[in-house]
C-alpha positions as CSV (number, residue, x, y, z in Angstrom):
1,M,32.4,-25.9,-37.1
2,K,32.8,-25.2,-40.8
3,L,35.5,-27.2,-42.5
4,M,37.9,-24.9,-44.3
5,H,40.6,-25.5,-46.9
6,L,43.2,-23.6,-48.9
7,D,42.7,-22.9,-52.6
8,L,45.7,-21.9,-54.6
9,I,45.1,-18.8,-56.7
10,Q,48.6,-18.1,-58.1
11,S,52.2,-18.8,-57.5
12,L,55.3,-17.2,-58.9
13,S,59.0,-18.0,-58.6
14,L,61.7,-16.0,-60.4
15,C,65.4,-16.8,-60.3
16,G,67.7,-13.9,-59.6
17,D,70.1,-14.8,-62.4
18,L,69.2,-17.0,-65.4
19,A,72.7,-18.7,-65.1
20,T,72.1,-19.7,-61.5
21,P,69.7,-22.3,-60.0
22,N,66.7,-20.9,-58.2
23,D,67.1,-21.6,-54.4
24,D,63.4,-20.8,-53.6
25,R,60.6,-23.3,-53.3
26,A,56.9,-23.0,-52.6
27,G,53.9,-25.4,-52.4
28,S,50.5,-25.9,-51.0
29,S,47.8,-28.5,-50.2
30,A,44.2,-28.3,-49.0
31,R,45.5,-27.8,-45.4
32,H,48.9,-26.2,-45.6
33,A,51.2,-24.0,-47.7
34,W,54.8,-23.0,-47.5
35,V,57.7,-20.9,-49.0
36,I,61.4,-21.7,-48.5
37,D,64.4,-19.6,-49.4
38,G,67.8,-21.3,-49.4
39,A,70.7,-19.1,-48.3
40,T,73.0,-18.3,-51.1
41,D,76.0,-20.7,-51.3
42,L,79.3,-19.2,-50.3
43,S,81.5,-21.8,-52.1
44,P,81.2,-24.1,-55.1
45,P,79.1,-27.3,-54.8
46,G,80.8,-30.3,-53.1
47,L,79.4,-30.8,-49.6
48,L,76.3,-32.5,-51.1
49,G,77.7,-33.5,-54.5
50,A,77.1,-31.5,-57.6
51,Q,74.1,-29.7,-56.2
52,G,74.6,-26.5,-54.2
53,G,73.7,-26.6,-50.6
54,A,71.0,-23.9,-50.9
55,A,69.1,-25.7,-53.7
56,W,69.6,-29.0,-51.9
57,L,68.1,-27.7,-48.7
58,S,65.2,-25.9,-50.4
59,A,64.3,-29.0,-52.4
60,S,64.6,-31.3,-49.5
61,A,62.5,-29.2,-47.2
62,D,59.9,-28.6,-50.0
63,A,59.5,-32.4,-50.6
64,A,59.2,-32.9,-46.8
65,F,56.5,-30.3,-46.5
66,A,54.6,-31.9,-49.3
67,A,54.7,-35.3,-47.6
68,A,54.2,-34.2,-44.0
69,V,50.8,-33.0,-42.7
70,A,50.4,-33.7,-39.0
71,E,47.7,-32.8,-36.6
72,D,49.1,-29.3,-36.2
73,L,51.8,-27.1,-37.7
74,R,54.3,-27.7,-35.0
75,A,54.2,-31.4,-35.6
76,T,54.3,-30.9,-39.3
77,C,57.4,-28.8,-39.0
78,A,59.0,-31.4,-36.7
79,R,58.5,-34.0,-39.4
80,V,60.1,-31.7,-42.0
81,F,63.1,-30.9,-39.8
82,A,63.6,-34.6,-39.0
83,A,63.5,-35.5,-42.7
84,V,66.0,-32.8,-43.7
85,E,68.4,-34.0,-40.9
86,A,68.2,-37.6,-42.1
87,L,68.7,-36.7,-45.7
88,Y,71.8,-34.6,-44.9
89,A,73.3,-37.4,-42.9
90,A,72.7,-39.8,-45.8
91,Q,73.8,-37.5,-48.6
92,R,76.7,-35.5,-47.2
93,R,79.9,-36.2,-49.1
94,R,82.5,-34.7,-46.7
95,E,82.9,-32.5,-43.6
96,P,81.9,-28.8,-44.2
97,E,84.8,-26.4,-44.5
98,G,83.2,-24.2,-41.8
99,A,79.9,-23.3,-40.2
100,W,79.3,-20.9,-43.2
101,E,79.1,-23.9,-45.6
102,L,76.3,-25.7,-43.7
103,P,73.0,-25.4,-45.7
104,R,70.5,-23.0,-44.2
105,A,67.2,-21.4,-45.3
106,S,64.4,-19.2,-44.2
107,F,60.8,-20.4,-44.5
108,A,57.2,-19.5,-43.7
109,A,54.4,-22.0,-43.5
110,V,50.7,-22.0,-42.6
111,Q,48.3,-24.8,-41.7
112,L,44.6,-24.8,-41.1
113,V,43.8,-26.5,-37.8
114,D,40.1,-26.6,-36.9
115,D,38.9,-23.0,-37.4
116,M,42.3,-21.3,-36.9
117,L,45.4,-20.7,-39.1
118,E,48.7,-21.7,-37.6
119,V,51.8,-19.9,-38.8
120,A,55.5,-20.9,-38.5
121,W,58.5,-19.1,-39.7
122,A,62.3,-18.8,-39.4
123,A,64.4,-15.9,-40.6
124,D,63.0,-13.5,-43.3
125,C,60.2,-15.2,-45.3
126,A,56.9,-13.4,-44.7
127,A,53.2,-14.1,-44.6
128,L,50.4,-11.5,-45.2
129,H,46.8,-12.1,-44.2
130,A,43.9,-10.2,-45.9
131,S,40.4,-10.4,-44.5
132,G,38.2,-8.1,-46.6
133,E,40.0,-4.7,-46.6
134,A,41.9,-5.5,-43.4
135,V,45.5,-6.6,-44.1
136,S,48.0,-7.7,-41.4
137,W,51.2,-9.6,-41.1
138,C,51.1,-13.1,-39.7
139,T,54.9,-13.0,-39.5
140,P,57.1,-9.9,-38.6
141,A,56.9,-7.3,-41.4
142,P,59.8,-7.5,-43.8
143,D,62.8,-5.5,-42.6
144,R,66.1,-5.7,-44.5
145,A,67.5,-2.4,-43.1
146,R,70.3,-4.2,-41.3
147,E,71.3,-6.2,-44.4
148,S,71.2,-3.0,-46.6
149,A,73.4,-1.3,-44.1
150,Q,75.9,-4.2,-44.1
151,A,76.0,-4.0,-47.9
152,A,76.5,-0.2,-47.9
153,A,79.3,-0.6,-45.4
154,L,81.3,-2.8,-47.9
155,G,81.3,0.0,-50.5
156,P,79.0,1.4,-53.2
157,G,77.6,-1.0,-55.7
158,V,78.7,-4.2,-53.8
159,G,75.7,-6.1,-55.1
160,A,76.8,-5.9,-58.7
161,T,79.7,-8.2,-57.8
162,K,77.3,-11.1,-56.8
163,L,79.4,-11.9,-53.7
164,R,82.4,-12.7,-55.9
165,T,85.1,-10.4,-54.4
166,P,87.3,-11.9,-51.7
167,A,86.4,-9.1,-49.2
168,V,82.6,-9.6,-49.7
169,L,82.9,-13.4,-49.5
170,A,84.9,-13.2,-46.3
171,D,82.4,-10.8,-44.8
172,R,79.4,-13.0,-45.7
173,R,81.2,-16.2,-44.4
174,A,81.9,-14.5,-41.1
175,A,78.3,-13.2,-40.8
176,R,76.9,-16.7,-41.5
177,S,79.2,-18.3,-38.9
178,R,77.9,-16.3,-36.0
179,P,76.1,-18.5,-33.4
180,G,72.4,-18.1,-32.5
181,Q,70.9,-17.4,-35.9
182,R,67.3,-18.4,-36.3
183,V,67.2,-20.4,-39.5
184,L,66.0,-23.7,-40.9
185,S,69.2,-25.9,-40.8
186,I,70.3,-29.5,-41.2
187,D,69.9,-30.0,-37.4
188,A,66.3,-30.8,-36.5
189,A,66.6,-29.6,-32.9
190,E,68.2,-26.3,-33.9
191,S,65.5,-25.8,-36.6
192,A,62.7,-26.4,-34.1
193,H,64.3,-24.0,-31.6
194,A,64.7,-21.3,-34.3
195,T,61.1,-21.5,-35.5
196,D,58.5,-19.0,-34.3
197,M,54.8,-19.9,-34.2
198,A,51.5,-18.0,-34.1
199,R,47.8,-18.6,-34.4
200,V,45.5,-16.4,-36.5
201,A,41.7,-16.3,-36.6
202,V,40.6,-16.7,-40.2
203,A,37.3,-17.0,-42.2
204,T,36.2,-18.3,-45.5
205,G,37.3,-15.9,-48.2
206,D,40.4,-14.6,-46.4
207,E,43.6,-14.5,-48.5
208,L,47.2,-15.3,-47.7
209,L,50.3,-14.1,-49.5
210,L,53.5,-16.0,-48.6
211,M,56.8,-14.5,-49.8
212,T,60.5,-15.1,-49.8
213,D,62.6,-12.0,-49.1
214,G,63.3,-11.5,-52.7
215,M,59.7,-10.7,-53.4
216,A,59.2,-8.9,-50.1
217,A,61.9,-6.5,-51.2
218,L,59.1,-4.6,-52.9
219,I,58.2,-3.5,-49.4
220,D,61.3,-3.2,-47.3
221,T,64.2,-2.6,-49.8
222,Y,62.5,-0.6,-52.5
223,G,59.5,1.0,-50.7
224,A,57.2,0.4,-53.6
225,Y,54.3,-0.8,-51.4
226,D,53.2,-1.3,-47.8
227,G,51.4,-4.5,-46.9
228,G,48.0,-3.3,-47.8
229,G,49.1,-1.7,-51.0
230,L,50.9,-5.0,-52.0
231,M,47.7,-7.0,-51.4
232,T,45.7,-4.5,-53.4
233,A,48.1,-4.8,-56.3
234,V,48.0,-8.6,-56.2
235,R,44.3,-8.6,-56.3
236,A,44.2,-6.1,-59.2
237,R,47.0,-7.4,-61.4
238,G,48.2,-10.8,-60.1
239,L,51.7,-12.0,-59.2
240,A,53.2,-11.8,-62.6
241,A,52.8,-8.0,-62.8
242,L,54.4,-7.7,-59.4
243,G,57.3,-9.7,-60.6
244,E,57.7,-7.4,-63.6
245,A,57.6,-4.4,-61.3
246,L,60.2,-5.9,-59.0
247,R,62.7,-6.6,-61.8
248,A,62.1,-3.2,-63.4
249,I,63.2,-1.5,-60.2
250,E,66.2,-3.7,-60.0
251,R,67.2,-3.1,-63.7
252,D,67.0,0.6,-63.1
253,D,69.5,0.2,-60.2
254,A,71.7,-2.6,-61.6
255,A,74.7,-1.0,-60.1
256,C,73.1,-1.4,-56.6
257,T,73.9,2.2,-55.6
258,R,70.5,3.6,-54.9
259,Y,69.4,0.5,-53.0
260,P,72.5,-1.1,-51.4
261,R,72.2,-4.9,-51.5
262,F,74.3,-8.0,-51.9
263,K,72.7,-9.1,-55.2
264,A,71.3,-7.1,-58.0
265,S,68.3,-9.4,-58.1
266,D,67.5,-12.1,-55.6
267,D,65.3,-15.2,-56.2
268,A,61.8,-14.0,-55.7
269,T,58.8,-16.3,-54.8
270,A,55.2,-15.7,-53.8
271,L,52.3,-17.9,-53.1
272,W,48.7,-16.5,-53.1
273,V,46.1,-18.7,-51.5
274,R,42.5,-18.2,-50.5
275,I,40.6,-19.9,-47.7
276,G,37.6,-21.8,-49.0
277,G,34.9,-23.6,-47.1
């Protein structure tokens, strides 16, 4: 059996607003890689001190992934979830105002285990696998049609308000409070239950592209690429060019009328790794 490892090619993380902290994180080691997207805060900081809950959860989970490499990805994730739960219990300053204030995130992670790639995800981060010219999704393909419909239902141009109007804020708090949502949370058991797993056959030279939904918007929100086209663009021009293309589309629709959404620009993160051996 040939021992394989992950080589980092490029990473990119763009904040959606220069005045607001980036709630995305990404990282990699020789055996595993991950992206995390903290869900936008719906109230000022306070639950966890001066830091917003989204940034707190992303940073906490990122540090835990960097420190936790177990025999397989399920065990690695279990260590991450336990670390997040313990940190929340130690650092929480008060009771949350409601379920909507509890920190939550989406994530996607991969880990090489023997000659296979294990994949884990919760919510809408995505992972793309390229083997030669063949490109396929390790996670479900990005699909924000439901979120776009919800934004459109609140009125034209709702994203230009950045969730600041009372009606939009109330709508988002209600949506986040619904039970049964599959996300990375501050409860280890709930995070484990919400996480989906898959195994993918891989070979030396294969490439992986892990993305938060802000970057995957190039596919599902803006229709600029499909999975294969995105991988071709990455190989030809790199991640920085994709980031520029993403922000150009969003600047041209700053009013959020052509592409209904809740923010004019979301944090956008991508991690491009290659399997070496």
